[in-house]
C-alpha positions in Angstrom: -0.1 -0.1 -0.2 1.5 3.7 -0.9 1.2 5.9 1.7 1.9 9.6 1.3 5.7 10.6 2.1 6.4 6.9 1.8 5.6 6.9 5.6 3.7 4.3 7.1 0.8 5.3 9.8 1.5 4.7 13.1 0.7 0.7 14.5 1.9 -0.4 11.1 3.8 -2.7 10.3 5.7 -1.4 7.6 6.3 1.5 10.0 9.4 3.0 9.9 10.6 1.6 6.2 10.5 3.7 3.5 9.0 2.2 -0.1 12.1 0.6 -1.9 14.2 1.1 1.1 15.5 -1.4 3.6 17.0 1.3 6.3 14.6 1.8 8.4 15.6 5.4 8.7 11.6 6.8 8.2 11.6 7.3 12.0 14.5 9.6 12.0 13.2 11.4 9.0 9.9 12.1 11.0 11.6 14.0 13.2 13.3 16.1 10.0 11.2 19.3 9.8 10.6 18.8 6.0 11.3 15.2 5.7 14.4 15.7 3.6 16.7 12.2 4.0 19.5 15.1 2.6 18.8 17.1 5.7 19.0 14.0 7.4 22.2 13.3 6.0 23.5 16.7 6.5 22.2 16.5 10.7 23.2 13.3 11.3 26.7 13.8 10.3 26.6 17.0 12.1 25.9 15.2 15.0 28.9 12.9 14.7 30.9 15.3 13.7 30.2 17.1 16.9 30.9 14.0 18.8 34.3 13.7 16.8 35.3 17.6 17.4 34.8 17.6 20.9 37.1 14.5 21.6 39.6 16.1 19.6 39.7 19.0 21.6 39.8 17.0 24.7 42.6 14.8 23.0 44.5 18.1 22.1 44.4 19.5 25.6 45.5 16.3 26.8 48.6 16.5 24.9 49.0 20.3 26.1 48.8 19.5 29.5 51.4 16.3 29.3 53.7 18.8 27.1 53.5 21.5 29.4 54.7 19.6 32.2 57.6 18.5 30.5 58.5 22.2 28.9 57.7 23.8 32.3 60.5 21.1 33.6 62.5 21.8 31.4 62.4 25.6 31.4 62.8 26.0 35.1 65.6 23.6 35.2 67.6 26.7 33.0 66.1 29.4 35.0 67.8 27.6 38.1 70.9 27.4 36.2 70.5 31.1 35.6 69.2 32.1 38.9 72.7 30.4 40.1 75.0 31.9 38.0 75.4 35.7 39.7 76.5 33.7 43.0 79.0 31.4 40.8 80.4 34.3 38.6 80.6 37.7 39.7 77.9 40.1 37.9 76.5 43.4 38.0 72.4 42.9 37.8 69.7 43.4 40.5 69.0 40.0 41.7 65.6 40.5 41.9 64.8 41.3 38.2 67.2 38.8 36.7 65.3 36.0 38.8 62.2 37.1 38.3 62.9 37.6 34.4 64.3 34.2 33.9 61.4 32.6 35.7 58.7 34.4 33.8 61.1 34.4 30.6 61.1 30.2 30.8 57.8 30.0 32.4 56.6 32.0 29.4 58.6 29.9 26.8 57.5 26.5 28.0 53.8 27.5 27.7 54.4 28.9 24.3 56.5 25.9 23.0 53.9 23.5 24.8 51.0 25.2 23.0 53.1 24.9 19.5 53.7 21.6 20.3 50.3 20.1 21.3 48.3 22.1 18.0 51.5 21.0 15.5 51.0 17.1 16.5 47.1 17.5 16.6 45.6 14.4 14.9 43.3 14.6 12.5 39.7 13.6 12.2 40.3 10.4 10.7 42.3 9.4 13.7 39.8 10.7 16.2 37.2 8.8 15.2 39.4 5.5 15.1 40.5 6.3 18.4 36.5 7.2 19.9 35.6 3.7 18.0 38.6 1.8 20.2 38.1 3.3 23.2 34.1 3.0 23.6 34.0 -0.4 21.7 32.1 1.4 18.5 33.7 -1.4 16.1 35.0 1.1 13.2 31.6 2.8 13.2 32.6 6.4 13.7 35.5 6.0 11.8 33.8 4.0 8.6 30.8 7.1 8.9 33.7 9.7 9.0 35.5 8.3 6.2 32.4 7.6 2.9 32.5 10.0 0.6 29.7 12.0 0.2 28.3 9.8 -2.5 29.1 6.7 -0.8 26.6 8.0 2.3 24.1 8.3 -0.1 23.5 4.6 0.0 21.4 2.5 1.4 24.2 0.7 3.2 25.4 4.6 3.6 22.4 5.6 5.3 22.2 2.7 7.6 26.1 3.2 8.2 25.4 6.9 9.4 22.5 5.6 10.8 24.1 3.7 12.9 27.0 5.6 14.1 24.4 8.6 14.9 23.1 6.3 17.2 25.9 5.1 18.8 27.7 7.8 19.4 24.9 9.7 21.1 25.1 7.0 23.5 29.1 8.1 24.4 29.8 11.4 26.5 33.2 12.7 25.7 32.3 16.5 27.2 
Protein backbone atom coordinates (compact mmCIF):
# COMPACT_ATOMS: atom_id res chain seq x y z
CA UNK A 1 0.00 0.00 0.00
CA UNK A 2 1.27 3.48 -0.83
CA UNK A 3 1.29 6.08 1.96
CA UNK A 4 1.94 9.80 1.57
CA UNK A 5 5.62 10.75 1.91
CA UNK A 6 6.49 7.03 1.87
CA UNK A 7 5.75 6.75 5.62
CA UNK A 8 3.20 4.30 7.00
CA UNK A 9 0.81 5.43 9.76
CA UNK A 10 1.41 4.63 13.45
CA UNK A 11 0.81 0.99 14.32
CA UNK A 12 1.30 -0.19 10.75
CA UNK A 13 3.62 -3.17 10.26
CA UNK A 14 5.44 -1.12 7.63
CA UNK A 15 6.12 1.74 10.05
CA UNK A 16 9.74 2.89 9.87
CA UNK A 17 10.46 1.52 6.40
CA UNK A 18 10.54 3.68 3.32
CA UNK A 19 9.17 2.18 0.17
CA UNK A 20 11.93 0.49 -1.79
CA UNK A 21 14.40 0.76 1.09
CA UNK A 22 15.35 -1.41 4.02
CA UNK A 23 17.33 1.23 5.85
CA UNK A 24 14.61 1.97 8.43
CA UNK A 25 15.30 5.69 8.52
CA UNK A 26 11.74 6.96 8.21
CA UNK A 27 11.44 7.54 11.96
CA UNK A 28 14.52 9.73 11.86
CA UNK A 29 13.16 11.54 8.82
CA UNK A 30 9.98 12.30 10.77
CA UNK A 31 12.16 14.26 13.19
CA UNK A 32 13.49 16.48 10.40
CA UNK A 33 11.58 19.65 9.73
CA UNK A 34 10.72 18.82 6.13
CA UNK A 35 11.57 15.10 6.06
CA UNK A 36 14.24 15.53 3.41
CA UNK A 37 16.81 12.71 3.40
CA UNK A 38 19.45 15.26 2.41
CA UNK A 39 18.82 17.31 5.55
CA UNK A 40 18.77 14.10 7.60
CA UNK A 41 22.23 13.15 6.33
CA UNK A 42 23.58 16.62 7.04
CA UNK A 43 22.12 16.72 10.55
CA UNK A 44 23.34 13.20 11.30
CA UNK A 45 26.85 13.85 10.03
CA UNK A 46 26.92 17.15 11.93
CA UNK A 47 26.10 15.29 15.16
CA UNK A 48 28.78 12.68 14.49
CA UNK A 49 31.35 15.31 13.52
CA UNK A 50 30.47 17.35 16.63
CA UNK A 51 31.29 14.34 18.84
CA UNK A 52 34.53 13.74 16.97
CA UNK A 53 35.53 17.42 17.16
CA UNK A 54 34.78 17.46 20.88
CA UNK A 55 36.98 14.41 21.36
CA UNK A 56 39.69 16.06 19.25
CA UNK A 57 39.64 19.12 21.50
CA UNK A 58 39.98 16.85 24.54
CA UNK A 59 42.90 14.98 22.98
CA UNK A 60 44.64 18.25 22.11
CA UNK A 61 44.14 19.55 25.65
CA UNK A 62 45.52 16.30 27.08
CA UNK A 63 48.56 16.54 24.84
CA UNK A 64 48.95 20.21 25.84
CA UNK A 65 48.88 19.26 29.51
CA UNK A 66 51.51 16.56 29.08
CA UNK A 67 53.72 18.82 26.97
CA UNK A 68 53.34 21.68 29.44
CA UNK A 69 54.60 19.47 32.27
CA UNK A 70 57.72 18.56 30.31
CA UNK A 71 58.42 22.05 28.96
CA UNK A 72 57.86 23.74 32.33
CA UNK A 73 60.20 21.25 33.97
CA UNK A 74 62.91 21.90 31.38
CA UNK A 75 62.31 25.66 31.40
CA UNK A 76 62.50 25.93 35.16
CA UNK A 77 65.69 23.87 35.19
CA UNK A 78 67.18 26.45 32.83
CA UNK A 79 65.87 29.21 35.11
CA UNK A 80 67.50 27.56 38.16
CA UNK A 81 70.86 27.43 36.41
CA UNK A 82 70.49 31.07 35.32
CA UNK A 83 69.50 32.14 38.84
CA UNK A 84 72.55 30.35 40.27
CA UNK A 85 74.97 32.09 37.86
CA UNK A 86 75.26 35.36 39.85
CA UNK A 87 76.22 33.32 42.92
CA UNK A 88 78.93 31.42 41.03
CA UNK A 89 80.32 34.23 38.91
CA UNK A 90 80.18 37.93 39.76
CA UNK A 91 77.57 39.72 37.66
CA UNK A 92 76.55 43.33 38.08
CA UNK A 93 72.76 42.80 37.84
CA UNK A 94 69.77 43.47 40.03
CA UNK A 95 69.23 39.99 41.51
CA UNK A 96 65.49 40.37 41.98
CA UNK A 97 64.91 41.49 38.38
CA UNK A 98 67.29 38.80 37.13
CA UNK A 99 65.47 36.03 39.02
CA UNK A 100 61.95 37.10 38.08
CA UNK A 101 63.00 37.71 34.48
CA UNK A 102 64.42 34.22 34.09
CA UNK A 103 61.51 32.51 35.84
CA UNK A 104 58.90 34.46 33.85
CA UNK A 105 60.75 34.18 30.56
CA UNK A 106 61.27 30.43 30.91
CA UNK A 107 57.63 29.91 31.93
CA UNK A 108 56.36 31.88 28.92
CA UNK A 109 58.74 30.05 26.59
CA UNK A 110 57.58 26.72 28.03
CA UNK A 111 53.92 27.63 27.58
CA UNK A 112 54.42 28.77 23.98
CA UNK A 113 56.44 25.71 23.05
CA UNK A 114 53.82 23.40 24.62
CA UNK A 115 51.00 25.11 22.72
CA UNK A 116 52.89 24.94 19.44
CA UNK A 117 53.72 21.28 20.01
CA UNK A 118 50.13 20.37 20.94
CA UNK A 119 48.68 21.96 17.83
CA UNK A 120 51.44 20.73 15.54
CA UNK A 121 50.87 17.15 16.68
CA UNK A 122 47.06 17.42 16.80
CA UNK A 123 45.37 14.31 15.40
CA UNK A 124 43.16 14.63 12.33
CA UNK A 125 39.43 13.88 12.53
CA UNK A 126 39.80 10.38 11.05
CA UNK A 127 42.36 9.40 13.67
CA UNK A 128 40.14 10.79 16.44
CA UNK A 129 37.15 8.85 15.13
CA UNK A 130 39.23 5.67 15.14
CA UNK A 131 40.35 6.41 18.71
CA UNK A 132 36.73 6.94 19.80
CA UNK A 133 35.80 3.64 18.16
CA UNK A 134 38.60 1.88 20.02
CA UNK A 135 37.93 3.44 23.43
CA UNK A 136 34.15 3.02 23.38
CA UNK A 137 34.04 -0.30 21.52
CA UNK A 138 32.10 1.08 18.55
CA UNK A 139 33.65 -1.38 16.08
CA UNK A 140 34.79 1.27 13.58
CA UNK A 141 31.34 2.81 13.17
CA UNK A 142 32.44 6.43 13.57
CA UNK A 143 35.62 6.09 11.55
CA UNK A 144 33.77 4.34 8.73
CA UNK A 145 31.05 6.97 8.58
CA UNK A 146 33.63 9.79 8.67
CA UNK A 147 35.73 8.16 5.92
CA UNK A 148 32.79 7.77 3.52
CA UNK A 149 32.52 10.13 0.59
CA UNK A 150 29.28 12.04 0.01
CA UNK A 151 28.13 9.79 -2.84
CA UNK A 152 28.79 6.68 -0.70
CA UNK A 153 26.63 8.09 2.11
CA UNK A 154 23.67 8.33 -0.28
CA UNK A 155 23.46 4.57 -0.79
CA UNK A 156 21.25 2.41 1.43
CA UNK A 157 24.35 0.96 3.09
CA UNK A 158 25.76 4.44 3.69
CA UNK A 159 22.50 5.72 5.15
CA UNK A 160 22.28 2.72 7.47
CA UNK A 161 25.91 3.07 8.55
CA UNK A 162 25.59 6.78 9.28
CA UNK A 163 22.31 6.27 11.16
CA UNK A 164 23.85 3.47 13.25
CA UNK A 165 26.96 5.55 13.95
CA UNK A 166 24.79 8.49 14.99
CA UNK A 167 22.73 6.28 17.28
CA UNK A 168 25.86 4.85 18.94
CA UNK A 169 27.59 8.24 19.12
CA UNK A 170 24.58 9.72 20.91
CA UNK A 171 25.16 7.26 23.75
CA UNK A 172 28.77 8.26 24.42
CA UNK A 173 29.71 11.26 26.52
CA UNK A 174 32.90 12.86 25.32
CA UNK A 175 32.33 16.11 27.26
